[in-house]
Each structure stands twice: as C-alpha cells, then as structure tokens.
DSSP file (Angstrom, degrees, kcal/mol; ACC not computed):
  #  RESIDUE AA STRUCTURE BP1 BP2  ACC     N-H-->O    O-->H-N    N-H-->O    O-->H-N    TCO  KAPPA ALPHA  PHI   PSI    X-CA   Y-CA   Z-CA
    1    1 A M              0   0    0      0, 0.0     2,-0.2     0, 0.0     0, 0.0   0.000 360.0 360.0 360.0 133.7  -24.2    4.3  -15.8
    2    2 A Q        -     0   0    0      1,-0.0     2,-0.5     2,-0.0    92,-0.0  -0.543 360.0-140.4 -73.2 135.6  -27.7    3.1  -15.2
    3    3 A V        -     0   0    0     -2,-0.2     2,-0.5    92,-0.0    92,-0.1  -0.883   9.5-152.7-100.2 131.1  -30.2    5.8  -14.1
    4    4 A I        -     0   0    0     -2,-0.5     2,-0.5    90,-0.5    94,-0.0  -0.893   6.9-164.0-106.6 129.7  -32.8    5.1  -11.5
    5    5 A R        +     0   0    0     -2,-0.5     2,-0.3     3,-0.0     3,-0.1  -0.950  25.3 140.7-112.3 128.9  -36.0    7.0  -11.6
    6    6 A C        -     0   0    0     -2,-0.5     3,-0.1     1,-0.1    -2,-0.0  -0.979  54.8-128.5-157.6 166.5  -38.2    6.9   -8.5
    7    7 A E  S    S-     0   0    0      1,-0.4     2,-0.3    -2,-0.3    -1,-0.1   0.827  91.4 -24.7 -88.6 -36.1  -40.5    9.0   -6.4
    8    8 A A        -     0   0    0     90,-0.1    -1,-0.4    -3,-0.1     2,-0.4  -0.964  57.5-149.5-167.5 159.1  -38.7    8.0   -3.2
    9    9 A A  E     -a  100   0A   0     90,-1.7    92,-2.0    -2,-0.3     2,-0.4  -0.996   2.3-158.9-138.4 142.7  -36.6    5.2   -1.8
   10   10 A L  E     -a  101   0A   0     -2,-0.4     2,-0.4    90,-0.2    92,-0.2  -0.967  13.4-171.7-117.1 139.2  -36.2    3.8    1.8
   11   11 A F  E     -a  102   0A   0     90,-2.2    92,-3.1    -2,-0.4     2,-0.2  -0.981  20.9-139.5-126.9 142.7  -33.2    1.7    2.8
   12   12 A D        -     0   0    0     -2,-0.4     5,-0.3    90,-0.2    92,-0.2  -0.581  21.0-144.8 -79.0 164.1  -32.3   -0.2    5.8
   13   13 A L  S >>>S+     0   0    0     90,-0.4     5,-2.1    -2,-0.2     4,-2.0   0.902  74.6  62.3 -98.2 -65.5  -28.7    0.3    6.8
   14   14 A D  B 345S+c   18   0B   0      1,-0.3     5,-0.2     2,-0.2    -1,-0.1  -0.457 120.3   6.3 -74.0 126.4  -27.2   -2.9    8.2
   15   15 A G  T 345S+     0   0    0      3,-3.2    -1,-0.3    -2,-0.3     4,-0.1   0.376 130.8  58.3  83.4  -3.6  -27.3   -5.7    5.6
   16   16 A V  T <45S+     0   0    0     -3,-1.8    -2,-0.2     2,-0.4    -3,-0.2   0.701 124.3   5.0-118.9 -57.6  -28.4   -3.4    2.9
   17   17 A L  T  <5S+     0   0    0     -4,-2.0    68,-2.4    -5,-0.3     2,-0.4   0.763 132.9  32.7 -96.6 -34.1  -25.9   -0.6    2.5
   18   18 A V  E   <S-cD  14  84B   0     -5,-2.1    -3,-3.2    66,-0.2     2,-1.0  -0.950  70.8-132.3-126.1 149.2  -23.2   -1.8    4.9
   19   19 A N  E     + D   0  83B   0     64,-3.7    64,-2.1    -2,-0.4     4,-0.2  -0.830  43.4 148.0 -96.9  96.6  -22.1   -5.1    6.0
   20   20 A S     >  +     0   0    0     -2,-1.0     4,-2.9    62,-0.2     5,-0.2   0.164  33.3 113.2-112.2  15.6  -22.0   -4.9    9.8
   21   21 A D  H  > S+     0   0    0      1,-0.2     4,-2.8     2,-0.2     5,-0.3   0.924  79.1  47.1 -59.3 -46.0  -22.8   -8.6   10.5
   22   22 A Y  H  > S+     0   0    0      1,-0.2     4,-2.9    59,-0.2     5,-0.3   0.948 114.8  47.1 -57.6 -47.0  -19.4   -9.4   11.9
   23   23 A A  H  > S+     0   0    0     58,-0.2     4,-2.2     1,-0.2    -2,-0.2   0.894 114.3  47.8 -63.7 -39.7  -19.5   -6.3   14.2
   24   24 A V  H  X S+     0   0    0     -4,-2.9     4,-2.5     2,-0.2     5,-0.2   0.938 114.2  44.8 -67.8 -47.6  -23.1   -7.1   15.3
   25   25 A V  H  X S+     0   0    0     -4,-2.8     4,-2.8    -5,-0.2    -2,-0.2   0.946 114.9  47.7 -63.0 -47.4  -22.4  -10.7   16.1
   26   26 A Q  H  X S+     0   0    0     -4,-2.9     4,-2.7    -5,-0.3    -1,-0.2   0.894 111.8  51.4 -63.3 -38.0  -19.2  -10.0   17.9
   27   27 A S  H  X S+     0   0    0     -4,-2.2     4,-2.1    -5,-0.3    -1,-0.2   0.929 112.8  42.9 -61.2 -47.2  -20.8   -7.2   19.9
   28   28 A W  H  X S+     0   0    0     -4,-2.5     4,-3.3     2,-0.2     5,-0.3   0.849 112.3  56.1 -69.0 -33.2  -23.7   -9.3   21.0
   29   29 A R  H  X S+     0   0    0     -4,-2.8     4,-3.1    -5,-0.2     5,-0.2   0.971 109.1  46.6 -59.5 -48.8  -21.3  -12.3   21.7
   30   30 A D  H  X S+     0   0    0     -4,-2.7     4,-2.0     1,-0.2    -2,-0.2   0.919 116.1  44.5 -60.4 -42.7  -19.3  -10.0   24.0
   31   31 A W  H  X S+     0   0    0     -4,-2.1     4,-1.3     2,-0.2    -1,-0.2   0.928 113.8  49.2 -66.4 -45.7  -22.4   -8.8   25.8
   32   32 A A  H >X>S+     0   0    0     -4,-3.3     5,-2.7     1,-0.2     3,-0.6   0.926 110.8  50.9 -59.7 -45.6  -23.9  -12.3   26.1
   33   33 A D  H ><5S+     0   0    0     -4,-3.1     3,-1.0    -5,-0.3    -1,-0.2   0.897 105.1  57.8 -60.7 -41.0  -20.7  -13.7   27.5
   34   34 A L  H 3<5S+     0   0    0     -4,-2.0    -1,-0.2    -5,-0.2    -2,-0.2   0.818 117.3  32.5 -56.6 -33.3  -20.6  -10.9   30.0
   35   35 A H  H <<5S-     0   0    0     -4,-1.3    -1,-0.2    -3,-0.6    -2,-0.2   0.274 111.1-114.7-111.9  13.8  -24.0  -12.0   31.3
   36   36 A H  T <<5 +     0   0    0     -3,-1.0     2,-0.3    -4,-0.5    -3,-0.2   0.895  66.5 145.2  55.8  44.8  -23.7  -15.8   30.7
   37   37 A L      < -     0   0    0     -5,-2.7     2,-0.4    -8,-0.1    -1,-0.2  -0.771  57.8 -96.6-107.3 157.3  -26.4  -15.8   28.2
   38   38 A S     >  -     0   0    0     -2,-0.3     4,-2.2     1,-0.2     5,-0.2  -0.574  23.1-151.4 -71.7 123.0  -26.8  -17.8   25.0
   39   39 A L  H  > S+     0   0    0     -2,-0.4     4,-3.1     1,-0.2     5,-0.3   0.925  97.4  55.2 -60.5 -41.9  -25.6  -16.0   22.0
   40   40 A E  H  > S+     0   0    0      1,-0.2     4,-1.9     2,-0.2    -1,-0.2   0.904 109.2  47.0 -60.7 -40.7  -28.0  -17.9   19.8
   41   41 A Q  H  > S+     0   0    0      2,-0.2     4,-0.5     1,-0.2    -1,-0.2   0.905 113.7  48.1 -66.0 -41.7  -31.0  -16.8   22.0
   42   42 A V  H >< S+     0   0    0     -4,-2.2     3,-1.3     1,-0.2     4,-0.5   0.933 112.4  47.7 -66.7 -46.1  -29.8  -13.2   22.0
   43   43 A L  H >X S+     0   0    0     -4,-3.1     4,-1.0     1,-0.3     3,-0.7   0.803 100.8  66.5 -65.9 -27.9  -29.3  -13.1   18.2
   44   44 A A  H 3< S+     0   0    0     -4,-1.9    -1,-0.3    -5,-0.3    -2,-0.2   0.741 114.7  30.4 -63.4 -20.5  -32.7  -14.7   17.7
   45   45 A H  T << S+     0   0    0     -3,-1.3    -1,-0.2    -4,-0.5    -2,-0.2   0.361 107.6  73.3-114.5   1.6  -34.1  -11.5   19.1
   46   46 A A  T X4  +     0   0    0     -3,-0.7     3,-1.7    -4,-0.5     2,-0.2   0.875  67.8  93.7 -92.6 -39.9  -31.5   -8.8   18.0
   47   47 A Y  T 3< S+     0   0    0     -4,-1.0     3,-0.1     1,-0.3    -4,-0.0  -0.339 101.6   0.1 -69.5 129.1  -31.9   -8.3   14.2
   48   48 A G  T 3  S+     0   0    0      1,-0.3     2,-0.3    -2,-0.2    -1,-0.3   0.655 112.6 100.6  77.3  16.1  -34.2   -5.5   13.2
   49   49 A R  S <  S-     0   0    0     -3,-1.7    -1,-0.3    56,-0.0    56,-0.1  -0.945  80.3 -99.2-131.3 151.6  -34.9   -4.5   16.8
   50   50 A R     >  -     0   0    0     -2,-0.3     4,-1.8     1,-0.1     3,-0.3  -0.383  35.2-119.9 -61.7 147.4  -33.6   -1.7   19.1
   51   51 A S  H  > S+     0   0    0     54,-0.4     4,-2.6     1,-0.2     5,-0.2   0.874 113.2  57.7 -58.5 -39.2  -31.0   -3.0   21.4
   52   52 A R  H  > S+     0   0    0      1,-0.2     4,-2.5     2,-0.2    -1,-0.2   0.902 106.2  50.2 -61.6 -38.8  -33.1   -2.0   24.5
   53   53 A D  H  > S+     0   0    0     -3,-0.3     4,-1.6     1,-0.2    -1,-0.2   0.868 110.4  49.2 -69.1 -35.6  -36.0   -4.2   23.2
   54   54 A T  H  X S+     0   0    0     -4,-1.8     4,-2.7     2,-0.2     5,-0.3   0.921 112.1  48.5 -64.4 -41.1  -33.6   -7.2   22.7
   55   55 A I  H  X S+     0   0    0     -4,-2.6     4,-3.1     1,-0.2     7,-0.2   0.961 110.5  50.0 -61.9 -50.9  -32.2   -6.7   26.2
   56   56 A M  H  < S+     0   0    0     -4,-2.5    -1,-0.2     1,-0.2    -2,-0.2   0.835 115.3  45.9 -61.8 -31.3  -35.7   -6.5   27.7
   57   57 A Q  H  < S+     0   0    0     -4,-1.6    -2,-0.2    -5,-0.2    -1,-0.2   0.935 123.4  29.7 -74.6 -48.3  -36.6   -9.8   25.8
   58   58 A V  H  < S+     0   0    0     -4,-2.7    -2,-0.2     1,-0.2    -3,-0.2   0.673 135.4  23.8 -89.8 -20.6  -33.6  -11.9   26.6
   59   59 A A    ><  +     0   0    0     -4,-3.1     3,-2.5    -5,-0.3    -1,-0.2  -0.377  60.2 161.0-145.5  59.1  -32.6  -10.4   30.0
   60   60 A P  T 3  S+     0   0    0      0, 0.0     4,-0.2     0, 0.0    -4,-0.1   0.741  75.8  65.9 -57.0 -23.3  -35.6   -8.8   31.7
   61   61 A H  T 3  S+     0   0    0      2,-0.1     2,-0.2    -3,-0.1    -5,-0.1   0.579  89.9  81.7 -76.2  -9.1  -33.8   -9.1   35.0
   62   62 A L  S <  S-     0   0    0     -3,-2.5     2,-0.8    -7,-0.2     3,-0.1  -0.599  96.4 -97.8 -95.8 159.5  -31.1   -6.6   33.9
   63   63 A D     >  -     0   0    0     -2,-0.2     4,-2.7     1,-0.2     5,-0.3  -0.672  34.9-156.0 -72.3 107.5  -31.3   -2.8   33.9
   64   64 A A  H  > S+     0   0    0     -2,-0.8     4,-2.2     1,-0.2     5,-0.2   0.864  89.0  49.9 -57.7 -39.6  -32.4   -2.2   30.2
   65   65 A E  H  > S+     0   0    0      2,-0.2     4,-1.9     1,-0.2    -1,-0.2   0.945 113.4  44.1 -71.3 -46.5  -31.0    1.4   30.2
   66   66 A L  H  > S+     0   0    0      1,-0.2     4,-1.8     2,-0.2    -2,-0.2   0.911 116.1  47.1 -61.1 -44.2  -27.6    0.5   31.6
   67   67 A E  H  X S+     0   0    0     -4,-2.7     4,-3.0     2,-0.2     5,-0.2   0.827 108.2  55.9 -72.9 -30.9  -27.3   -2.6   29.3
   68   68 A T  H  X S+     0   0    0     -4,-2.2     4,-2.2    -5,-0.3    -1,-0.2   0.937 109.6  46.3 -64.3 -44.0  -28.3   -0.5   26.2
   69   69 A A  H  X S+     0   0    0     -4,-1.9     4,-1.9     2,-0.2    -2,-0.2   0.879 113.5  51.2 -62.1 -38.0  -25.5    1.9   27.0
   70   70 A R  H  X S+     0   0    0     -4,-1.8     4,-2.1     2,-0.2    -2,-0.2   0.949 111.5  44.2 -65.4 -52.7  -23.1   -1.1   27.5
   71   71 A I  H  X S+     0   0    0     -4,-3.0     4,-3.1     1,-0.2    -2,-0.2   0.879 111.8  54.4 -63.9 -36.5  -24.0   -2.8   24.3
   72   72 A T  H  X S+     0   0    0     -4,-2.2     4,-2.1    -5,-0.2    -1,-0.2   0.924 108.0  49.9 -61.1 -44.6  -23.7    0.5   22.4
   73   73 A E  H  X S+     0   0    0     -4,-1.9     4,-1.1     2,-0.2    -1,-0.2   0.885 111.5  48.0 -61.7 -41.3  -20.3    1.0   23.8
   74   74 A I  H >X S+     0   0    0     -4,-2.1     4,-0.8     1,-0.2     3,-0.6   0.933 109.6  53.7 -65.5 -45.9  -19.3   -2.5   22.7
   75   75 A E  H >< S+     0   0    0     -4,-3.1     3,-1.0     1,-0.3    -2,-0.2   0.871 103.3  56.7 -57.4 -38.8  -20.8   -1.9   19.2
   76   76 A F  H >< S+     0   0    0     -4,-2.1     3,-1.2     1,-0.2    -1,-0.3   0.826  99.6  59.5 -63.2 -31.6  -18.7    1.2   18.8
   77   77 A S  H << S+     0   0    0     -4,-1.1    -1,-0.2    -3,-0.6    -2,-0.2   0.729 104.6  50.2 -70.0 -17.9  -15.6   -0.8   19.4
   78   78 A Y  T X< S+     0   0    0     -3,-1.0     3,-1.6    -4,-0.8     4,-0.3   0.305  75.5 108.4-100.7   8.6  -16.4   -2.9   16.4
   79   79 A I  G X  S+     0   0    0     -3,-1.2     3,-2.3     1,-0.3    -1,-0.2   0.890  72.5  62.0 -50.3 -44.0  -17.0    0.1   13.9
   80   80 A P  G 3  S+     0   0    0      0, 0.0    -1,-0.3     0, 0.0    -2,-0.1   0.783  96.1  60.1 -57.9 -25.3  -13.8   -0.7   12.0
   81   81 A A  G <  S+     0   0    0     -3,-1.6     2,-0.4   -61,-0.1   -58,-0.2   0.501  81.7 104.0 -82.4  -2.5  -15.1   -4.1   11.1
   82   82 A T    <   -     0   0    0     -3,-2.3     2,-0.4    -4,-0.3   -62,-0.2  -0.644  54.2-168.8 -80.6 131.8  -18.1   -2.5    9.2
   83   83 A E  E     -D   19   0B   0    -64,-2.1   -64,-3.7    -2,-0.4     2,-0.2  -0.932  23.2-115.1-124.5 147.8  -17.7   -2.6    5.4
   84   84 A V  E     -D   18   0B   0     -2,-0.4     2,-0.3   -66,-0.2   -66,-0.2  -0.525  34.2-118.2 -73.6 140.8  -19.5   -0.9    2.6
   85   85 A F    >   -     0   0    0    -68,-2.4     3,-2.2    -2,-0.2     4,-0.4  -0.636  44.1 -90.0 -77.8 140.8  -21.4   -3.3    0.2
   86   86 A E  T 3  S+     0   0    0     -2,-0.3    -1,-0.1     1,-0.3   -68,-0.0  -0.206 110.8  11.1 -51.1 137.1  -20.2   -3.2   -3.3
   87   87 A N  T 3> S+     0   0    0     -3,-0.1     4,-2.5     1,-0.1    -1,-0.3   0.428  88.7 117.4  71.7   2.7  -22.0   -0.6   -5.3
   88   88 A A  H <> S+     0   0    0     -3,-2.2     4,-2.2     2,-0.2     5,-0.2   0.954  78.7  49.0 -59.1 -47.6  -23.8    1.0   -2.3
   89   89 A Q  H  > S+     0   0    0     -4,-0.4     4,-2.2     1,-0.2    -1,-0.2   0.927 112.6  47.2 -58.5 -47.6  -21.9    4.3   -3.0
   90   90 A N  H  > S+     0   0    0      1,-0.2     4,-2.1     2,-0.2    -1,-0.2   0.851 108.9  54.2 -66.3 -34.1  -22.9    4.2   -6.7
   91   91 A L  H  X S+     0   0    0     -4,-2.5     4,-1.2     2,-0.2    -1,-0.2   0.926 109.9  47.3 -61.9 -42.8  -26.5    3.4   -5.9
   92   92 A L  H  < S+     0   0    0     -4,-2.2    -2,-0.2     1,-0.2    -1,-0.2   0.877 111.0  51.6 -70.1 -35.6  -26.7    6.5   -3.6
   93   93 A I  H >< S+     0   0    0     -4,-2.2     3,-1.6     1,-0.2    -1,-0.2   0.915 107.4  52.5 -60.6 -42.4  -25.1    8.6   -6.3
   94   94 A Q  H 3< S+     0   0    0     -4,-2.1   -90,-0.5     1,-0.3     3,-0.4   0.718 106.4  55.2 -69.0 -22.1  -27.6    7.4   -8.9
   95   95 A L  T >< S+     0   0    0     -4,-1.2     3,-2.3     1,-0.2    -1,-0.3   0.247  71.0 115.5 -93.8  15.2  -30.4    8.4   -6.5
   96   96 A S  T <  S+     0   0    0     -3,-1.6    -1,-0.2     1,-0.3    -2,-0.1   0.794  81.6  42.7 -59.5 -27.5  -29.2   12.0   -6.2
   97   97 A G  T 3  S+     0   0    0     -3,-0.4    -1,-0.3    -4,-0.2    -2,-0.1   0.409 104.6  77.7 -94.9   3.6  -32.4   13.3   -7.8
   98   98 A C  S <  S-     0   0    0     -3,-2.3     2,-0.1   -93,-0.0   -90,-0.1  -0.947  86.3-118.3-114.5 126.9  -34.6   11.0   -5.9
   99   99 A P        +     0   0    0      0, 0.0   -90,-1.7     0, 0.0     2,-0.3  -0.437  45.1 172.3 -59.3 131.4  -35.6   11.6   -2.3
  100  100 A H  E     -a    9   0A   0    -92,-0.2    25,-0.6    -2,-0.1     2,-0.3  -0.964  16.9-166.8-144.3 160.5  -34.3    8.7   -0.1
  101  101 A A  E     -ab  10 125A   0    -92,-2.0   -90,-2.2    -2,-0.3     2,-0.5  -0.958  19.0-132.3-141.8 155.0  -34.0    7.8    3.5
  102  102 A I  E     -ab  11 126A   0     23,-1.7    25,-2.5    -2,-0.3     2,-0.4  -0.974  21.0-169.6-112.4 134.8  -32.3    5.3    5.7
  103  103 A V  E     + b   0 127A   0    -92,-3.1   -90,-0.4    -2,-0.5     2,-0.3  -0.995  18.3 162.7-122.8 120.8  -34.5    3.6    8.4
  104  104 A T        -     0   0    0     23,-2.4     7,-0.1    -2,-0.4   -92,-0.0  -0.987  48.9-135.9-146.0 151.4  -32.7    1.6   10.9
  105  105 A S  S    S+     0   0    0     -2,-0.3   -54,-0.4    23,-0.2     2,-0.1   0.482  82.4  96.0 -83.5  -3.3  -33.2    0.0   14.3
  106  106 A G  S    S-     0   0    0      1,-0.1    23,-2.6   -56,-0.1    24,-0.4  -0.419  86.0 -96.6 -81.9 162.8  -29.7    1.3   15.3
  107  107 A T     >  -     0   0    0     21,-0.2     4,-2.9    22,-0.2     5,-0.3  -0.316  32.6-111.1 -75.3 161.8  -29.2    4.5   17.2
  108  108 A L  H  > S+     0   0    0      1,-0.2     4,-2.7     2,-0.2     5,-0.2   0.925 117.1  49.8 -62.0 -43.3  -28.4    7.8   15.3
  109  109 A D  H  > S+     0   0    0      2,-0.2     4,-2.2     1,-0.2    -1,-0.2   0.949 115.0  40.9 -61.8 -48.3  -24.8    7.8   16.7
  110  110 A L  H  > S+     0   0    0      2,-0.2     4,-2.6     1,-0.2    -2,-0.2   0.932 117.1  48.2 -69.8 -43.8  -24.0    4.2   15.8
  111  111 A A  H  X S+     0   0    0     -4,-2.9     4,-1.9     1,-0.2    -1,-0.2   0.903 112.0  49.6 -62.8 -39.5  -25.7    4.3   12.4
  112  112 A S  H  X S+     0   0    0     -4,-2.7     4,-2.7    -5,-0.3    -1,-0.2   0.908 110.0  51.5 -66.9 -37.3  -23.9    7.6   11.5
  113  113 A A  H  X S+     0   0    0     -4,-2.2     4,-2.6    -5,-0.2    -2,-0.2   0.928 110.0  49.4 -62.7 -45.2  -20.5    6.0   12.7
  114  114 A R  H  X S+     0   0    0     -4,-2.6     4,-1.5     2,-0.2    -1,-0.2   0.883 111.4  49.2 -62.8 -37.8  -21.1    3.0   10.4
  115  115 A L  H  <>S+     0   0    0     -4,-1.9     5,-2.5     2,-0.2     4,-0.2   0.938 112.6  47.3 -63.2 -49.8  -22.0    5.4    7.5
  116  116 A R  H ><5S+     0   0    0     -4,-2.7     3,-1.3     1,-0.2    -2,-0.2   0.885 108.4  55.5 -65.7 -37.2  -18.8    7.4    8.1
  117  117 A Q  H 3<5S+     0   0    0     -4,-2.6    -1,-0.2     1,-0.2    -2,-0.2   0.884 113.5  41.1 -54.3 -39.6  -16.7    4.2    8.3
  118  118 A C  T 3<5S-     0   0    0     -4,-1.5    -1,-0.2    -3,-0.2    -2,-0.2   0.321 112.9-119.9 -95.5   8.6  -18.0    3.2    4.9
  119  119 A Q  T < 5 +     0   0    0     -3,-1.3    -3,-0.2     1,-0.2    -4,-0.1   0.851  64.1 144.8  56.3  37.1  -17.6    6.7    3.5
  120  120 A L      < -     0   0    0     -5,-2.5    -1,-0.2    -6,-0.1    -2,-0.1  -0.815  53.2-105.3-104.1 145.6  -21.3    6.9    2.7
  121  121 A P        -     0   0    0      0, 0.0    -1,-0.0     0, 0.0    -5,-0.0  -0.383  26.0-119.0 -73.0 150.1  -23.3   10.1    3.1
  122  122 A I        -     0   0    0     -2,-0.1     4,-0.1     1,-0.1   -10,-0.0  -0.773  38.7-125.3 -84.1 122.1  -25.6   10.7    5.9
  123  123 A P        -     0   0    0      0, 0.0   -22,-0.1     0, 0.0     3,-0.1  -0.201   8.9-121.6 -71.5 157.5  -29.0   11.2    4.4
  124  124 A A  S    S+     0   0    0    -24,-0.2     2,-0.6     1,-0.2   -23,-0.1   0.855 108.4  48.1 -64.2 -34.8  -31.2   14.2    5.0
  125  125 A V  E    S+b  101   0A   0    -25,-0.6   -23,-1.7     2,-0.0     2,-0.4  -0.954  70.7 164.3-112.9 119.4  -33.9   11.8    6.3
  126  126 A F  E     -b  102   0A   0     -2,-0.6     2,-0.6   -25,-0.2   -23,-0.2  -0.920  15.8-168.3-141.5 102.0  -32.5    9.4    8.8
  127  127 A I  E     +b  103   0A   0    -25,-2.5   -23,-2.4    -2,-0.4     2,-0.2  -0.880  21.8 164.2 -98.9 119.0  -35.0    7.4   10.9
  128  128 A T    >   -     0   0    0     -2,-0.6     3,-2.1   -25,-0.2     4,-0.3  -0.634  55.6 -83.2-126.7-178.7  -33.3    5.6   13.8
  129  129 A A  G >  S+     0   0    0    -23,-2.6     3,-0.8     1,-0.3   -22,-0.2   0.752 122.6  65.2 -55.1 -27.7  -34.0    3.9   17.1
  130  130 A D  G 3  S+     0   0    0    -24,-0.4    -1,-0.3     1,-0.2   -23,-0.1   0.651  98.6  54.3 -72.9 -14.0  -33.9    7.3   18.7
  131  131 A D  G <  S+     0   0    0     -3,-2.1     2,-0.3     2,-0.0    -1,-0.2   0.511 101.2  63.6 -95.8  -5.1  -37.0    8.4   16.7
  132  132 A V    <   -     0   0    0     -3,-0.8    -4,-0.0    -4,-0.3     0, 0.0  -0.821  52.2-160.9-125.3 156.7  -39.4    5.6   17.6
  133  133 A I              0   0    0     -2,-0.3    -1,-0.1     0, 0.0    -4,-0.0   0.771 360.0 360.0-101.3 -36.2  -41.1    4.3   20.7
  134  134 A N              0   0    0    -81,-0.0   -84,-0.1     0, 0.0    -5,-0.0   0.303 360.0 360.0-124.7 360.0  -42.0    0.8   19.5
C-alpha cells in the first residue's frame, strides 16, 4: 500500500470522492421540468454552487427558499444512485494520519447522506453550503 504524507488535504465531494453526476442531473431535470426551464441553462449554473444560488440565477421569479427545499427533497430521492469512486475509501484510509476535510457546495444533510450511501466516513472537518454565505 502506498503511504501518503501531507500536512493537510481538502477534498470536494461530488465528482472527487463520490460519483453523484447521474443523481445531480436527474434532480435538476426534475426540478427544471416542474418549472418549464431549460435543463441546459440550469446545469450551466448548478455545478459548484449552492442550490439556492443556482435557483436565484436561473429563476429569480421563484421563492428561493421554497425551491431550495424542493430541489433538496428531489436530490434525496436520488441518493441510491450515488456511487463511490474506485479507491476513494483506500485514499481516505491512507490519509488517516493526515488532517483532511471535505468542502462541498452541498448541504450537510445531503452530503452526509451521499457519504453514508458510499460507506465513506464523515470527516471531522466538513465545510458545506450551510457554513457559508457566498
């Protein structure tokens, strides 16, 4: 087994440790269809951003808080489609002596659910959309 030595490591969650692409696209497709919006336009603003920010960008006429709750509910329905990337578990085990964190634009509840689905540990340091203003 290769040993990794570092002072600290930061990881994004989606697209780095877990493959949630299908779940993300399907969730936004369901949401966009509900509001007769272009999926392509929505996805152009969705990646790496909080859902609330995406909604405010693509549908400023909608209630951002209500719609954020709605897209979150939809995303939870697709949790079973989230898969762990090969060797993600081994990488985290190799980092056991190195402080590391996950930083994601997803909410704590959603990101935690994706980690549990993939049987990955929830890190001691976990920065999510719930922790930031911008």
